[in-house]
Backbone bond lengths (Angstrom), bond angles and torsions (degrees), N, CA, C in turn:
res aa  C-N    CA-C-N  psi(-1)  N-CA   C-N-CA  omega(-1)  CA-C   N-CA-C  phi
1 M - - - 1.542 - - 1.623 105.50 -
2 G 1.331 110.18 126.86 1.437 112.39 176.24 1.552 114.34 -69.25
3 R 1.329 122.41 167.36 1.425 125.45 175.25 1.443 113.52 -89.17
4 A 1.205 117.76 158.29 1.478 122.18 -178.70 1.491 105.05 -75.88
5 K 1.282 114.29 135.55 1.496 119.97 -176.23 1.541 112.30 -85.06
6 S 1.326 116.44 -29.04 1.486 119.65 176.39 1.646 108.92 -140.09
7 L 1.269 106.27 164.37 1.579 111.80 179.54 1.509 106.17 -137.59
8 P 1.288 117.80 149.86 1.579 118.30 176.26 1.433 109.99 -59.07
9 P 1.365 111.37 146.15 1.578 117.78 172.27 1.507 114.21 -49.71
10 T 1.257 114.74 149.67 1.501 117.75 -178.61 1.485 115.33 -95.75
11 A 1.371 113.77 4.71 1.449 112.12 -177.94 1.663 105.98 -77.08
12 G 1.461 105.89 132.15 1.406 115.12 -175.50 1.622 110.68 74.93
13 L 1.348 121.41 -174.12 1.290 124.18 -176.69 1.542 111.76 -119.12
14 T 1.402 117.73 140.11 1.417 118.68 179.45 1.508 104.40 -129.50
15 A 1.175 124.66 154.97 1.516 121.82 172.53 1.591 106.15 -155.57
16 T 1.323 111.58 142.84 1.416 125.06 168.57 1.506 115.92 -125.01
17 A 1.364 120.86 159.97 1.455 120.73 -172.66 1.586 104.66 -150.49
18 I 1.309 114.83 148.09 1.414 123.44 167.89 1.540 103.02 -105.10
19 R 1.338 113.02 128.35 1.533 113.41 179.85 1.492 108.97 -105.94
20 I 1.395 113.65 155.71 1.322 113.70 179.09 1.525 117.31 -72.29
21 P 1.253 126.25 140.72 1.522 123.96 178.01 1.575 111.83 -53.50
22 E 1.230 106.78 143.94 1.536 113.19 -179.88 1.591 111.28 -53.89
23 S 1.383 112.57 -36.97 1.416 115.19 -173.31 1.493 113.55 -65.82
24 A 1.330 115.61 -18.37 1.550 120.16 -175.59 1.549 111.81 -99.82
25 Q 1.459 113.79 -3.70 1.351 111.86 -177.40 1.486 115.37 -85.94
26 L 1.303 121.72 149.39 1.469 126.99 -168.83 1.509 109.17 -117.92
27 N 1.279 113.50 136.05 1.484 115.08 173.58 1.535 111.74 -94.35
28 L 1.214 108.59 102.80 1.447 116.16 -175.52 1.514 112.77 -128.70
29 A 1.437 126.26 160.54 1.275 126.14 175.14 1.425 106.19 -92.31
30 Y 1.241 125.40 129.38 1.436 129.64 -174.78 1.548 116.67 -106.62
31 P 1.277 122.52 143.40 1.456 118.12 175.38 1.538 114.41 -75.37
32 A 1.177 116.62 162.79 1.539 119.31 -175.37 1.495 109.53 -69.81
33 S 1.332 118.97 118.58 1.458 126.84 166.10 1.628 107.71 50.30
34 P 1.318 125.06 58.23 1.237 118.71 174.91 1.557 116.45 -66.20
35 Q 1.428 118.68 153.82 1.391 114.20 179.63 1.548 112.04 -92.67
36 L 1.256 119.74 157.34 1.448 127.19 173.88 1.372 113.69 -110.20
37 F 1.333 116.92 123.03 1.514 121.12 176.14 1.594 102.12 -92.33
38 V 1.372 109.33 120.35 1.376 122.45 -178.70 1.551 111.93 -101.82
39 H 1.315 118.83 133.31 1.504 117.33 175.00 1.508 105.71 -83.70
40 E 1.387 111.36 107.02 1.450 122.52 -174.60 1.576 118.26 -56.09
41 G 1.312 114.79 -35.44 1.392 119.44 178.39 1.589 112.30 -68.72
42 A 1.294 112.39 -35.13 1.585 112.83 172.57 1.412 112.21 -69.64
43 R 1.397 117.01 -41.51 1.463 117.25 -179.11 1.597 113.23 -62.38
44 Q 1.411 109.73 -39.39 1.531 107.66 -178.81 1.534 112.16 -69.83
45 S 1.274 113.29 -33.17 1.547 120.88 178.54 1.405 108.34 -56.06
46 L 1.463 120.47 -53.11 1.404 124.86 -178.71 1.522 111.01 -59.15
47 E 1.387 115.17 -49.32 1.330 124.38 -177.30 1.573 111.82 -53.50
48 R 1.410 116.03 -42.81 1.398 120.55 175.83 1.656 113.58 -62.62
49 R 1.281 109.13 -39.30 1.528 115.20 177.09 1.535 109.65 -61.65
50 L 1.246 116.03 -37.72 1.623 118.77 -177.44 1.470 104.29 -73.42
51 N 1.394 116.54 -47.55 1.519 114.41 -179.21 1.625 111.45 -61.60
52 M 1.227 116.68 -36.13 1.606 115.06 178.14 1.482 112.62 -59.74
53 A 1.408 113.49 -28.95 1.528 115.40 179.72 1.455 117.00 -94.30
54 S 1.365 115.89 -1.49 1.461 116.15 -168.66 1.442 115.54 -90.94
55 A 1.378 123.71 13.15 1.548 127.02 172.35 1.529 106.98 58.01
56 G 1.408 116.90 36.82 1.469 118.15 169.91 1.516 115.98 98.52
57 V 1.325 116.50 -11.05 1.465 120.38 -173.63 1.545 101.95 -85.54
58 P 1.169 124.69 128.86 1.452 131.66 -176.06 1.550 107.95 -71.91
59 V 1.385 115.00 123.89 1.429 115.42 177.81 1.529 108.24 -111.65
60 A 1.430 112.82 135.57 1.525 125.67 173.54 1.412 106.25 -104.13
61 L 1.359 117.93 120.87 1.556 117.87 174.00 1.416 108.34 -110.54
62 S 1.406 110.24 140.43 1.459 124.48 171.79 1.533 108.90 -129.34
63 I 1.363 109.19 144.90 1.513 116.07 -174.98 1.522 111.43 -111.34
64 S 1.411 115.57 141.33 1.432 118.42 -173.55 1.555 110.26 -137.52
65 D 1.220 118.60 166.71 1.432 120.36 167.21 1.512 116.02 -112.18
66 N 1.263 114.28 35.62 1.547 130.11 -174.02 1.510 102.24 -51.27
67 T 1.250 121.79 137.72 1.488 122.54 178.80 1.553 111.38 -94.78
68 A 1.267 121.13 -4.42 1.431 121.99 179.88 1.447 108.02 -119.25
69 A 1.308 120.37 -71.14 1.563 119.54 -179.20 1.495 112.04 -80.33
70 M 1.343 111.01 115.98 1.497 113.58 -174.54 1.610 107.72 -96.20
71 I 1.459 118.75 -24.25 1.340 115.05 173.56 1.529 104.19 -133.81
72 S 1.297 120.43 132.69 1.619 122.10 169.85 1.443 108.62 -146.84
73 H 1.249 113.19 150.36 1.543 120.51 179.09 1.540 109.85 -148.01
74 R 1.293 115.76 155.39 1.456 119.12 173.88 1.612 105.55 -152.04
75 Y 1.281 115.22 162.99 1.433 122.71 179.34 1.553 102.73 -104.58
76 E 1.336 116.18 135.64 1.426 117.00 -178.19 1.654 105.20 -159.34
77 G 1.341 108.19 118.09 1.444 115.92 176.85 1.659 110.98 62.42
78 G 1.280 113.95 29.82 1.564 112.93 173.64 1.586 108.22 90.85
79 I 1.388 118.94 1.41 1.343 123.81 -174.75 1.461 108.83 -116.32
80 L 1.278 121.66 142.55 1.524 125.61 -179.07 1.531 100.59 -106.51
81 R 1.413 111.65 105.29 1.508 122.43 -178.19 1.540 107.55 -95.91
82 V 1.244 112.99 115.10 1.439 125.85 -178.37 1.538 116.30 -110.66
83 R 1.291 112.94 129.94 1.491 123.38 -177.24 1.527 112.74 -116.00
84 L 1.247 123.75 112.05 1.444 129.44 -178.86 1.458 112.65 -119.32
85 H 1.457 114.87 146.36 1.424 119.05 169.43 1.608 109.13 -68.23
86 H 1.258 113.47 155.41 1.463 119.09 -174.80 1.577 109.46 -66.37
87 M 1.225 118.90 -24.02 1.474 121.52 179.19 1.587 111.73 -47.69
88 F 1.443 116.38 -30.10 1.428 121.92 -171.20 1.564 106.80 -82.42
89 L 1.231 128.02 -9.95 1.501 130.93 -173.18 1.563 101.70 -61.96
90 D 1.423 116.35 -47.79 1.523 119.28 -168.44 1.487 105.21 -109.30
91 A 1.420 123.19 23.22 1.374 119.10 179.44 1.446 114.85 -75.63
92 P 1.356 117.64 151.75 1.411 121.76 179.07 1.572 111.41 -48.59
93 G 1.360 118.01 153.61 1.381 122.49 -175.54 1.639 110.54 -58.23
94 E 1.349 117.63 -35.24 1.444 117.26 -178.83 1.557 114.62 -67.70
95 V 1.302 108.64 -32.78 1.464 113.27 176.83 1.596 114.42 -71.74
96 Q 1.294 119.35 -33.37 1.428 128.13 178.98 1.551 104.17 -67.29
97 L 1.398 115.58 -45.55 1.419 115.80 -179.79 1.563 118.33 -66.30
98 A 1.517 109.62 -29.72 1.387 118.34 179.31 1.601 107.48 -68.42
99 L 1.382 115.76 -32.16 1.468 121.44 172.48 1.395 114.79 -50.77
100 A 1.357 116.46 -55.66 1.312 126.05 177.83 1.571 116.30 -55.77
101 R 1.426 116.51 -42.47 1.410 119.95 -179.91 1.610 108.42 -72.21
102 Y 1.304 114.45 -35.67 1.514 115.71 -179.91 1.613 110.27 -68.90
103 I 1.325 112.62 -48.53 1.536 116.15 179.75 1.472 116.24 -57.52
104 L 1.569 109.32 -44.19 1.361 110.46 -162.96 1.612 110.20 -94.88
105 R 1.350 109.75 -21.34 1.561 111.59 -176.16 1.622 113.20 -133.52
106 D 1.460 114.57 9.67 1.328 118.79 179.08 1.595 112.61 51.87
107 D 1.358 116.87 37.93 1.493 128.61 -176.27 1.605 103.21 -57.17
108 R 1.257 117.33 135.10 1.520 119.42 -175.03 1.576 106.92 -84.27
109 E 1.398 117.57 -39.73 1.474 115.35 173.50 1.430 116.59 -61.96
110 A 1.479 116.67 -32.61 1.386 122.72 179.04 1.480 106.73 -66.20
111 S 1.197 119.07 -40.49 1.462 123.74 -171.11 1.583 102.09 -67.64
112 E 1.303 119.86 -45.88 1.528 118.28 -178.99 1.459 115.43 -64.91
113 L 1.427 112.72 -33.88 1.502 116.02 174.90 1.548 112.49 -64.81
114 L 1.367 119.47 -36.99 1.265 123.31 -169.20 1.615 105.57 -84.25
115 S 1.266 121.18 -27.05 1.422 125.55 173.63 1.498 109.58 -65.46
116 R 1.365 115.69 -41.38 1.456 119.99 179.31 1.494 107.14 -65.25
117 Y 1.321 121.50 -43.34 1.438 126.20 -178.38 1.492 112.54 -61.34
118 I 1.255 114.30 -43.36 1.545 116.49 179.47 1.470 106.84 -73.03
119 G 1.236 125.96 -41.81 1.511 122.04 177.60 1.456 113.91 -58.56
120 S 1.466 115.97 -27.79 1.516 115.17 -175.91 1.587 109.78 -93.84
121 N 1.431 112.63 -2.44 1.432 113.55 175.03 1.462 113.58 -118.83
122 G 1.355 113.67 28.09 1.472 120.89 178.28 1.523 115.49 -53.93
123 H 1.358 114.27 -32.33 1.437 118.97 -179.23 1.690 112.91 -62.29
124 R 1.332 110.38 -20.43 1.572 113.62 -178.14 1.414 107.36 -89.29
125 V 1.222 124.55 -4.49 1.445 124.22 177.26 1.471 116.23 -82.78
126 M 1.493 114.70 -13.80 1.557 122.44 177.81 1.577 106.42 -56.67
127 R 1.224 116.11 146.91 1.509 123.63 153.21 1.467 112.31 -110.11
128 R 1.315 117.85 166.31 1.359 123.08 177.42 1.475 113.24 -60.18
129 S 1.163 121.02 145.41 1.489 128.01 175.70 1.597 112.04 -86.88
130 R 1.287 117.69 130.13 1.494 117.97 -177.06 1.558 109.36 -72.03
131 H 1.384 121.03 -1.93 1.359 126.43 178.57 1.664 114.46 -86.81
132 I 1.319 112.59 -5.17 1.471 118.31 175.98 1.529 106.70 -63.89
133 K 1.273 115.47 131.28 1.445 121.01 178.22 1.510 106.05 -94.39
134 L 1.412 115.12 122.57 1.473 122.03 179.32 1.367 113.39 -99.83
135 N 1.294 119.90 143.06 1.502 131.11 178.00 1.280 110.53 -137.16
136 P 1.414 124.03 73.27 1.451 122.62 -176.11 1.625 115.55 -91.34
137 R 1.300 109.17 -10.61 1.487 110.87 178.05 1.555 114.86 -99.06
138 G 1.292 118.43 111.18 1.348 125.12 -167.48 1.652 106.62 -94.65
139 K 1.314 115.26 -169.61 1.479 121.79 -176.27 1.540 101.27 -83.17
140 H 1.281 117.28 -37.27 1.428 116.45 -168.65 1.526 111.62 -112.49
141 H 1.471 115.68 -37.32 1.406 124.48 -176.48 1.478 115.52 -125.48
142 D 1.390 118.01 134.81 1.610 121.78 -175.56 1.536 98.58 -95.05
143 L 1.199 120.89 108.97 1.473 119.27 177.76 1.671 114.48 -68.77
144 F 1.370 110.47 -27.73 1.436 111.09 177.27 1.423 115.58 -71.18
145 E 1.333 112.46 -36.13 1.554 117.13 172.87 1.516 112.15 -60.94
146 I 1.271 115.10 -41.73 1.475 119.87 -176.69 1.493 105.38 -71.24
147 F 1.349 119.53 -42.60 1.411 117.05 177.92 1.423 113.85 -64.31
148 Q 1.201 132.17 -34.13 1.448 133.84 177.37 1.442 104.16 -67.52
149 E 1.255 133.93 -48.67 1.379 135.93 173.93 1.516 112.17 -47.52
150 L 1.290 112.32 -59.28 1.602 120.00 -179.88 1.514 110.41 -63.21
151 N 1.224 119.42 -41.45 1.514 122.08 -179.70 1.569 113.63 -62.20
152 E 1.272 118.56 -37.60 1.473 128.54 173.47 1.567 108.00 -69.81
153 R 1.282 117.12 -47.74 1.489 115.78 -167.21 1.620 110.48 -82.72
154 Y 1.308 111.79 -32.68 1.567 112.06 -170.52 1.599 115.00 -112.58
155 F 1.473 110.71 -16.51 1.395 109.13 -168.15 1.644 106.13 -134.64
156 D 1.356 118.94 24.42 1.488 125.52 174.01 1.519 106.34 52.78
157 S 1.403 120.70 31.26 1.425 121.81 -174.99 1.564 120.69 51.08
158 E 1.314 114.79 31.35 1.389 123.11 177.57 1.416 119.36 -97.45
159 V 1.397 120.12 -2.77 1.438 125.48 -178.25 1.634 105.57 -85.23
160 D 1.329 113.51 120.46 1.374 113.59 -174.13 1.627 110.78 -107.40
161 A 1.227 116.84 14.97 1.516 122.89 -175.21 1.545 107.97 -66.31
162 L 1.352 111.66 158.30 1.384 120.03 173.64 1.540 106.92 -93.57
163 V 1.390 117.79 159.72 1.477 119.61 -177.49 1.576 106.78 -137.31
164 T 1.216 114.76 140.54 1.632 118.42 172.58 1.420 106.21 -158.50
165 W 1.317 110.30 161.95 1.514 128.41 170.38 1.581 106.84 -73.28
166 G 1.282 115.77 134.72 1.438 121.29 177.08 1.603 112.11 -66.99
167 K 1.194 120.10 177.81 1.459 118.50 172.51 1.386 115.59 -84.38
168 R 1.387 119.00 143.27 1.372 120.31 -176.46 1.541 110.07 -82.09
169 S 1.443 112.34 139.64 1.491 118.12 178.65 1.480 112.35 -83.86
170 H 1.379 116.78 134.32 1.425 118.66 172.90 1.498 113.40 -107.24
171 S 1.425 112.47 22.21 1.425 118.96 -173.32 1.566 106.69 -69.43
172 K 1.503 111.45 146.24 1.531 115.65 -179.12 1.544 105.09 -105.20
173 L 1.265 119.91 16.02 1.428 120.60 178.28 1.581 111.83 -65.46
174 P 1.386 115.03 164.89 1.583 115.35 177.67 1.443 110.06 -54.46
175 V 1.281 111.84 169.53 1.516 122.60 172.81 1.564 112.02 -50.64
176 R 1.283 114.43 129.66 1.576 122.03 -176.91 1.481 104.39 -62.96
177 Q 1.253 108.70 154.31 1.553 122.58 173.84 1.421 115.24 -95.46
178 T 1.340 115.69 -26.73 1.412 125.65 175.18 1.403 117.03 -138.12
179 I 1.389 120.40 162.27 1.372 119.75 -176.33 1.519 106.16 -153.58
180 K 1.427 112.85 129.30 1.513 120.11 177.55 1.508 107.47 -96.04
181 L 1.250 117.32 106.99 1.537 120.03 -168.44 1.624 109.25 -80.02
182 G 1.321 115.10 -22.99 1.417 115.44 179.02 1.639 112.42 -153.44
183 S 1.156 121.02 161.23 1.437 125.24 -178.17 1.595 107.68 -153.69
184 Y 1.462 110.58 158.31 1.457 115.79 179.79 1.561 105.01 -138.06
185 S 1.279 115.95 121.89 1.482 119.98 174.35 1.608 106.34 -99.39
186 A 1.336 113.13 110.92 1.520 117.21 173.61 1.479 112.09 -63.41
187 A 1.317 116.45 -31.75 1.569 118.00 -179.04 1.451 111.43 -65.49
188 E 1.278 122.33 -41.22 1.321 130.83 175.25 1.535 120.65 -90.87
189 R 1.312 114.07 -17.77 1.542 121.20 -178.83 1.543 106.26 66.81
190 L 1.393 117.16 37.58 1.381 119.37 -169.82 1.419 112.77 -120.76
191 I 1.316 123.93 131.98 1.430 131.23 177.05 1.590 105.44 -107.15
192 R 1.504 109.69 121.47 1.325 112.29 173.44 1.630 109.95 -112.86
193 I 1.180 116.07 137.70 1.371 124.84 174.86 1.509 118.95 -111.82
194 H 1.310 114.94 125.49 1.532 122.48 -172.49 1.636 109.01 -53.90
195 P 1.331 111.51 120.30 1.531 111.56 179.49 1.608 119.54 -57.85
196 V 1.417 110.76 -11.98 1.575 110.90 177.43 1.536 109.13 -60.50
197 L 1.351 115.55 -24.17 1.495 115.72 -177.47 1.419 111.19 -76.69
198 D 1.338 122.75 -7.63 1.469 121.96 -172.58 1.581 104.17 -90.76
199 K 1.315 116.77 59.64 1.469 124.37 -178.50 1.632 107.28 -123.51
200 G 1.349 110.24 154.51 1.486 118.41 -175.08 1.472 109.00 -67.71
201 W 1.428 118.20 -31.52 1.491 122.26 -177.92 1.529 111.47 -91.69
202 V 1.331 122.36 6.76 1.442 121.63 169.43 1.592 108.14 -96.19
203 P 1.283 119.39 118.50 1.379 123.98 -178.25 1.607 114.77 -65.08
204 R 1.317 112.71 143.10 1.494 118.63 -176.51 1.525 113.14 -57.88
205 Y 1.363 115.05 -34.90 1.451 121.63 179.08 1.548 111.27 -62.84
206 F 1.397 119.14 -32.61 1.386 121.96 -176.95 1.558 108.14 -75.64
207 V 1.323 114.16 -43.18 1.559 117.85 174.98 1.530 105.08 -53.70
208 A 1.304 115.79 -50.39 1.499 120.34 -173.86 1.476 111.94 -59.35
209 S 1.343 118.27 -37.23 1.473 124.89 178.03 1.606 109.75 -62.53
210 I 1.233 118.51 -42.11 1.521 121.97 -178.21 1.557 107.89 -75.54
211 L 1.359 121.08 -34.55 1.379 121.35 171.89 1.431 113.33 -67.55
212 H 1.261 119.94 -45.08 1.597 128.31 179.37 1.616 105.78 -54.07
213 H 1.304 118.54 -42.16 1.345 122.88 -174.02 1.545 110.21 -70.61
214 E 1.293 119.74 -39.01 1.517 128.41 176.73 1.540 108.13 -68.40
215 M 1.336 117.68 -41.94 1.487 121.94 171.65 1.528 110.94 -54.77
216 L 1.212 117.99 -43.20 1.458 125.44 178.67 1.603 111.33 -48.98
217 H 1.434 104.95 -50.21 1.373 113.66 -178.90 1.575 117.53 -53.86
218 H 1.489 107.56 -37.62 1.365 113.43 177.42 1.561 110.57 -70.61
219 A 1.235 120.19 -39.73 1.362 128.58 -170.26 1.543 112.54 -75.37
220 I 1.411 120.32 -32.11 1.444 126.56 -167.98 1.407 103.38 -122.83
221 P 1.368 123.00 109.09 1.326 127.53 174.44 1.517 114.92 -62.81
222 E 1.308 120.88 147.70 1.409 124.22 178.63 1.563 109.61 -60.33
223 T 1.270 120.43 156.33 1.612 118.59 173.09 1.489 108.17 -122.94
224 R 1.208 120.55 171.61 1.523 126.81 -174.18 1.608 106.58 -118.32
225 E 1.309 103.64 134.62 1.587 104.51 175.93 1.569 106.80 -86.27
226 S 1.344 114.31 179.44 1.439 121.08 -169.07 1.554 109.71 -66.05
227 E 1.303 115.58 -21.31 1.449 118.40 174.73 1.546 115.82 -83.59
228 G 1.397 114.85 -0.56 1.384 120.79 -179.59 1.530 118.21 88.21
229 R 1.325 112.86 -1.53 1.391 118.02 174.42 1.468 121.13 -73.64
230 A 1.315 119.90 136.15 1.515 120.47 -177.67 1.606 111.22 -67.32
231 Q 1.271 114.56 135.33 1.457 121.49 171.30 1.538 112.96 -113.48
232 L 1.345 110.71 102.88 1.450 121.67 -175.05 1.574 115.65 -63.10
233 H 1.437 111.24 -36.52 1.379 118.13 178.10 1.567 114.48 -122.78
234 P 1.391 111.38 80.13 1.398 111.91 -179.42 1.642 115.36 -71.03
235 P 1.287 122.92 173.08 1.350 119.56 -173.98 1.631 117.70 -59.40
236 E 1.450 114.85 -26.78 1.456 112.80 173.09 1.526 113.90 -66.74
237 F 1.324 116.37 -34.15 1.444 126.76 -176.70 1.558 102.36 -59.84
238 R 1.300 121.04 -57.60 1.471 130.30 -171.76 1.499 105.70 -64.93
239 A 1.259 124.64 -36.35 1.375 117.28 -179.70 1.540 110.87 -76.16
240 R 1.313 115.18 -35.85 1.447 112.41 -178.40 1.575 111.35 -73.88
241 E 1.301 118.03 -32.33 1.407 127.24 170.97 1.564 112.44 -50.37
242 R 1.359 115.56 -43.27 1.505 114.54 173.38 1.473 110.12 -77.46
243 E 1.275 127.97 3.06 1.461 124.17 175.03 1.527 109.34 -72.10
244 F 1.376 117.69 -30.95 1.383 123.19 -178.03 1.533 114.18 -57.04
245 R 1.304 118.36 119.84 1.389 124.21 -162.92 1.620 113.85 -61.10
246 N 1.255 115.82 -16.57 1.499 115.02 -179.39 1.525 109.28 -120.25
247 F 1.439 112.32 33.36 1.466 116.40 -172.75 1.549 109.58 -62.11
248 E 1.379 115.53 -55.31 1.441 115.71 178.36 1.405 120.27 -61.53
249 R 1.403 113.62 -40.75 1.387 119.75 176.65 1.500 113.69 -57.86
250 S 1.354 115.39 -36.92 1.488 121.50 -177.41 1.575 108.95 -70.26
251 L 1.404 109.29 -42.41 1.526 110.85 177.85 1.595 114.59 -58.76
252 A 1.372 108.60 -39.87 1.532 113.38 176.30 1.556 114.57 -65.93
253 W 1.284 111.81 -38.63 1.509 118.24 177.62 1.574 106.32 -60.10
254 E 1.303 120.49 -48.08 1.351 123.21 -175.39 1.474 112.68 -61.48
255 R 1.389 118.31 -42.83 1.400 124.01 175.39 1.475 115.92 -57.01
256 G 1.368 113.40 -38.41 1.325 116.03 -179.16 1.584 120.09 -85.82
257 H 1.305 110.64 -8.48 1.491 114.49 179.93 1.456 112.52 -130.94
258 I 1.358 123.33 19.03 1.423 124.93 178.75 1.439 112.62 -63.22
259 R 1.370 121.32 -40.19 1.435 120.65 175.17 1.493 117.18 -60.70
260 R 1.297 114.38 -30.91 1.461 120.86 -177.08 1.500 105.84 -75.65
261 L 1.304 116.76 -40.70 1.484 122.95 -179.04 1.656 108.77 -61.49
262 L 1.406 111.21 -41.27 1.374 113.24 179.40 1.487 119.28 -70.94
263 Q 1.362 113.02 -21.57 1.403 116.88 174.55 1.525 117.36 -88.69
264 A 1.380 113.39 -17.96 1.535 119.38 -174.93 1.465 112.86 -67.21
265 R 1.294 117.41 150.55 1.457 122.62 171.46 1.470 114.10 -120.20
């Protein structure tokens, strides 16, 4: 992609924005000013790409989870200040290149490509609803207490996700064949832990290992392979997962107790 030959004058402030299509907007109740955890490496990489295309004008990039303006920029003090929705951090290369063309040259084809990308990623614009009922304190394990300890030790207290025990199943079906011990919803920024782990015979360090894994999903965005497939556990994820001090111990405990977990209610 060629570089822009000229840029608008910096006198005064100008701003433009692409807005999400009405069909993709969601009517949800939002919490007051939630914080967004941004993968700094991904932000810096995209900022460098924009700077390479900016014909010498410095670009300062910030990331948001704005539910209306997905892309906005303005010139201020000789700096091009760009604000993007976090969906662009792991966007395909062609989309990130289109960002540069749209922001720097108001390229029409780039604008159309970006509009299609935003429309197809409308589900990522949701924020968690304040009506979600949280239940982090179990009979044997307090998830919020464990979450705080993990957040301070492994995440510099920067993970702002919510955490709760999942709903208990009253099914009378035969013994389950599989079990999902934890899950993370990026749309709600919510971690759910299977209530089968709230047992006196389940060690606290094992509950912490499951919670640590789901917190990593919040902290490390998925990547895309060359074929375009999503990779939920990129190398950085696996490396940081092993930093958990009881990682191997937790794997061994799970292998030794998986049958009991499958049978538990």
